[in-house]
SETI-648318 format. One record per atom (N, C-alpha, C): x, z, y. Coordinates in pm, whole numbers, plus 50000, padded with zeros to 5 digits. Layout:
# SETI-648318
XZY/...
//
This chain:
# SETI-648318
951768007959624/950717998559665/950237990659543/948927990059527/948337982259419/948157967759462/948217958759367/948067944459395/946827939059326/946097930759396/945007922959338/945507908559334/945797903759216/946497890959200/945497879959167/945557869159244/944747857259221/945707845959184/945637841359060/946517830659013/945777817359018/946267808159099/945597795259121/946637784359141/946267771659122/947097760759173/947057761359326/948137765259389/948097769759528/947637759059626/948267747159622/947907736859720/946447732259707/945957729359585/944537725859575/943607737359618/943997749659589/943177761159629/943037761859780/944157760959851/944107761559997/943397749360056/943557737859988/942917725660038/941397726860038/940847734759947/939397736459944/938877742560073/939657751160134/939207757860256/939477749560380/940147738060362/940287728560473/939157718460473/938357718260367/937277708560357/936247711160466/935497700660507/934537702260618/933517713260594/933117715260469/932077725360443/932647739460433/933957741060443/934597754160437/935297756860569/936037767960576/936717771560700/937677782960671/938587786060766/939427797960749/938607810660729/937417811160794/936567822960779/936127824760634/935927813760562/935527814760422/936657820660338/937897816860369/939037822660298/939167837460332/939017840860459/939087854860500/938007863060431/936807857460420/935707864560355/936007867160207/936607857160140/936957858859999/937987870059983/939037869760064/940077880060054/939507893860085/938657894660187/938077907560224/937157912960115/936427904160047/935597908759934/936467914559823/937607908259799/938517913559697/939067927159739/939357928659867/939827941659916/938767952459897/937517949059924/936447959059915/936247963959772/936657955859674/936537960259535/937387972559507/938457974259587/939377985559564/939587993359694/938537994459775/938698000259908/938488015359913/937998021559807/937678035759810/938948043959788/939518050159895/940768057659878/940618069859789/939418075659784/939228087359699/939318083759552/939058070859522/939128066559382/940458060259348/940988052559444/942208045059413/943458050959478/943288058959583/944408066759634/945378059459725/945358046559729/946288039159813/945698025359842/946188018759949/945638005559983/946057994959882/945287984259883/945567972959795/945947960859878/946747952159819/947117939459881/946697928159788/946017918259844/945667906259767/946887897059765/947247892759647/948377883559630/947857870759569/948047859659639/947667846459587/948937840159531/948987838359401/950197832959340/949927819159283/950937810659296/950827797059245/951137797059096/950237791559016/950437791758871/951537782258827/951957772958914/952947763058874/954307765058940/954467775759017/955757778159082/955937793159102/957027796759167/957327810859195/956977814459339/955907808659392/955487811159529/954257820159530/954307830859609/953177839859624/952907842059773/951627844359807/951207847259943/950577861159944/951087869860028/950587883660034/949577884660148/948397889960116/947317891460215/946867906060217/947537914560293/947097928560303/945807929660382/945167941160373/943957943260453/944337943660600/943407939560685/943647940060827/944327927760884/944477917160804/945047904860859/944147899660972/944727895561085/943887890061192/943287876661152/942197873261217/941517860561187/942457848761204/943327849361306/944257838361329/945147835861209/945507846461136/946427844961023/945847835660917/944527836660892/943917828060791/943887813560838/943637811360966/943687797761018/945067791861007/946097799761044/947467794861037/947907792760892/947397801160801/947757799560660/947347785860609/946187781160650/945707768060605/946457756560671/947227759560775/948017749260842/949477749260799/949867758660713/951257759260670/951637746760592/952817741860617/953337730560541/954027736160417/953267737360309/953797742760183/954157731560085/954167719160133/954397707860043/955807707659985/956737715160046/958097715359993/958277724459873/957287732659843/957377741859730/956807735159605/957417737959490/956947732159365/957517739559247/957377733959125/957847740759005/959337743959006/960127736159082/961557738559085/961987746759206/961047752559280/961367760559397/961877774359355/962707780659438/963097794459409/961937804059429/962127816459390/961097826459409/960917829259558/959677827459605/959387828559748/958137837159767/958217846659860/957067854659899/956707851260043/955477847060066/955007843160198/954187854760255/954597859660374/953937871360434/953717868960582/952667875560635/952367874960779/953147885760851/953797881860961/954527891361044/953767893161174/953267905361196/952447907961313/953217907161443/954517910361441/955287910161565/955477895961618/955737886661528/955927872661570/954657864461559/953597870361500/952327863261478/952577850061404/953297851061294/953637839061217/953827842861071/953637832860985/953937834360843/955407831660820/956017839960733/957427838260699/957567837260548/958567829660504/958897828860362/960137837360336/960047845960237/961197854160198/961747848960066/962977844460069/963637839659948/964157851659871/963647853559750/963967865659674/964987863559563/965467851259546/966327848459430/967807850059460/968187852259585/969597853659620/970077867959606/971327870659646/971867884259637/971157893959731/970487888659835/969697896959926/968567888359980/967457894360019/966337886460072/966737878960199/966247866660211/966507858360328/965167853260379/964937854660509/963677850260569/963817836360628/962737828560614/962657815360675/961257813660734/961197808960859/959897806160919/959307793660855/958017793860827/957337782260768/956677774460880/956987761660895/956377754061005/954897751660980/954157750061089/952757746261080/952657731261070/951837726660979/951627712260961/950417708261046/950677705061172/949587701561263/949267686761263/950087678761196/949807664361189/948967661261068/947727656561085/946847654260971/947387644060873/948237634660920/948737624560829/949787630360734/950327642060768/951337648060682/950747657560581/949507661360599/948917670960508/948777664760369/949137672360264/949067666660129/947657662160095/947497650360036/946157645959993/945577655759892/944267656859893/943597665959802/942837658059696/942987662059570/942227655759461/941227665759403/940867675759484/939967686059434/938547681059412/938227669059462/936887663759441/936657658159302/937697657359222/937557652259085/936897662958998/935817659158931/935077668758850/935727671358715/935247681558642/935857685258512/935867673758412/934767666058405/934747654758311/935767644258346/935927641858477/936927631958521/938337637058497/938537650058512/939857655758482/940237653058337/939267654258248/939537651658106/939877636858084/939217627858158/939577613758148/941007611358195/941357617758305/942717616358357/943717621858257/943427633358199/944327639558102/944517630657979/943407624657934/943497615757817/944377603657846/944227597657965/945067586258002/946527590358013/946787601958074/948167606558089/948817609857956/948007613557858/948537616957727/948617604957633/948507592957689/948697581057608/947427574157565/946297577557625/945037571457585/944787558057650/945817550457676/945697537057733/946947529157698/946797515957690/947977507457670/948457501457800/947907506057912/948287501258043/949327510458105/950487505158138/951517513058204/951057517658342/950277509358410/949827512758545/948867524458541/947857523858453/946897534758445/947567547658397/948477546358300/949197558058248/950027564558359/950737556458434/951587561558543/950747568358651/949657561858690/948807567658794/948127580458746/947707580658620/947057592658566/948027604458566/949287602058537/950267612858541/950417618458681/950437609758781/950537614358920/949347623158955/948147618658921/946927626058956/946887639258880/947247639058751/947207651358672/948177661758727/949377657458764/950337666858821/949837672558954/949157664159033/948587669059159/947497679259132/946647676759034/945607686258997/946227699658957/947397698958891/948087710958845/948817718158958/948797712359079/949377719259192/950767714859231/951297704259166/952627699459202/952567692759339/953627694659419/953667687959548/954197673759533/954137666259643/954447651959636/955897649459596/956817657059652/958227654659619/958507657959473/957887668559420/958097672059279/957487661559187/956287656459223/955677645859142/956557633359142/957107630259259/957967618359269/959177619559178/959797631259176/960957633259087/960547632458941/959407638058908/958957638358769/958607624358718/957997616158801/957497603158759/958427591558795/959527594558866/960467584358912/959807574359006/958847579159084/958217571059188/958697576059324/958557567759426/958917572059560/957857581559614/958237591159700/957237600059759/956147592459835/956507581459901/955507573559973/954477567759878/954947563259761/954007557759663/953067568559610/953607580359582/952787591259532/951727594959636/952127596459760/951187600159865/950087589759881/950467576959883/949497566259900/948467566259788/948947567959663/948037568159549/947067579959559/947577591659591/946697603459599/945687602059712/946087595959822/945137593359930/944047583759884/944437573859802/943447564459750/942487571459654/943027580259569/942167587859478/941237596959556/941737602559666/940897611359749/939687603859802/939867590859831/938757582859884/937907576759774/938537571459670/937827563359570/937577570459439/938127582459420/937977589259291/938887582959187/938577585459060/939477580758955/939367565658933/938437558959002/938447544358999/939777538959051/940477546859134/941767542559189/942857541759084/942597546658963/943577545158856/943647530858805/942637522958835/942597509058790/943327500158890/944187491058843/944927482458937/944037473059017/942787471158975/941877462559049/941077469659156/941257482859169/940507490359270/941057487259409/940167483259499/940597478959632/940517490359733/941197488359844/941087497659954/942287506559976/943367504959897/944547513159922/945237508060048/945527517160139/945937512960273/947437514060298/948087524160239/949437527460285/950547520560207/950307517160080/951397512059997/951407496859993/952617491260000/952797476959984/954237474359938/954427466559830/955787462859790/956497455459903/957817455559897/958617449360001/958527434159994/959017427460101/959017412860103/959877407359990/960997413859962/961877409359853/961177410559718/960477421659697/959737423359572/958617413159561/957957410259673/956887400359672/957437386659636/958577382959693/959197370059663/959537369259514/960077380059458/960437379959316/959177379259229/958117386059269/956877385759192/956267371759191/956297365059306/955767351359313/956597342059225/957907343759227/958787335459144/958457337158996/958167349358955/957797351758815/956437345658786/955497346858880/954147341458859/954167326258844/955197319658897/955307305058887/955877300558752/956357310158671/956877306858539/955817309458433/956137306358311/955247309358200/955487323658152/954447330658106/954657344358055/955717345057946/955767334857863/956757335157755/958187334957806/958407329957930/959747330257987/960217344458013/959277353658024/959597367758046/959367376057921/959307369257805/959087375857676/957757383357674/956767377557741/955427383457744/954487374257668/953647380057584/952677372057510/951757364957608/951437352457580/950577344457668/949307352057701/948907351357826/947767358957874/946467352457829/945357358557871/944047354057825/943757339657862/944347335157973/944097321458015/944787311357925/945757315857849/946417307457751/947617299757802/947667296557931/948767288257982/949607295258088/949067304658156/949797311258263/949427325858274/949937331758379/949677345858401/948237348058448/947567358058391/946357362758455/946727375258537/945817379658614/946087390358710/946597403058643/945887407858541/946247420558478/947577419658404/947797408458333/949037406958259/950237406558353/950087399558465/951167398958562/951437412758621/950387419858658/950557433258717/951287442458620/950867442458494/951517451158396/952997447458379/953287434558375/954677430458356/955537434558476/955027432858597/955807436158715/956157450958720/955247459458674/955517473858673/956427477558556/956137472258437/956947475758320/958387470858334/958577459558399/959917453858415/960647459858534/959997468458612/960657474858724/960777466158847/960037455058852/960067446558972/959457454159089/958357461059065/957727469859163/957387482959092/957227493659170/956847506259106/955347507159085/954587499159160/953137498459140/952627486259216/951347483759205/950737472159271/949497476859345/948957468159429/947617470259483/946817457459460/945497458859461/944647447259437/944877436459542/945017440559668/945187430959776/946537423759764/947567431159729/948897425059713/948897415359595/948207418859486/948107409659373/947397396859412/946367397959497/945697385959548/946707376759615/947537382659698/948537374759772/949517367959678/949967375259577/950917369559481/950267358159403/949037360159359/948347349859282/948117337359367/947697339159493/947487327559580/948797320259606/949867327759627/951157321459657/951697313559537/951257317159420/951697309859300/950697299159258/949677296959342/948717286459314/947597290459222/947417303559201/946327308259115/945397316959198/944137313659205/943197321759285/943007335559222/942717345759302/942407358959246/941257358259147/941357366459042/940387365558933/939347376558935/939607387459006/938677398659005/938037400159141/936727400359146/936027401759272/936077415859323/935867417659454/935977430859514/934927440759466/933817435659414/932747444659371/932737446959220/933717441559150/933737443259005/934097457558971/933347464558886/933637478558857/934967479958783/935617491258809/936897494058744/936697497258597/937677493558516/937677496458374/938847505458347/938577517958301/939647527558280/940047528558134/939777518558055/940167519257915/941657516657899/
//
């Protein structure tokens, strides 16, 4: 059997066909067009199978000719978020008898099959950052490679870049030492706001919030002078400004990240009004 291999960042690739302007039929049409390229048995002598392989892991999806329409719909509903760069070698195939996709673990002494659950809950589906354009990807890459003196922007850029590369949420969390909930919340914010979400002043993040204990500790620090925390006096000259406090809280490990709304609360609780308005454009320098 001949193989037609498509190497892509798997999760972002499949996410494109979940977008409103696409559909399972669009994925089926793409696979069928690839099959037709090698469909002449008199020339090629045997059938071909399209293999979609993840460029960042050892996961492949086999799409032989004749897959039913339902298979493409179910493929887009598979919960593949558990696979990543550290996953074992896995081949995902459709089984006509059970009408389900199965994962075959190929790295053991013998193949082992595992059923892949369908991710029918929309809140569990991995956020997609496929809307980021090539120019914005380069901005993200530059920030992740040290093109900023902001720990917050650098940290967020690394999360987004790894997602663009096809890493799943749990793998990104391990790589960046962030919680999976924080990674998911940030990517959902990027999905809505674009790369403006890399700025700590970007508003509208819904899911993430530091704990009450972390908030209490942040307020206590905001009530002191920056020099008490070995931080150079901020732009205001006498106390913490918003950005300096946010950077210190993340660099010192008080919180793993901040949100604009949470910073407002901390500043108000320490007797300092918020300094950045909701309509102020983000600065990604």
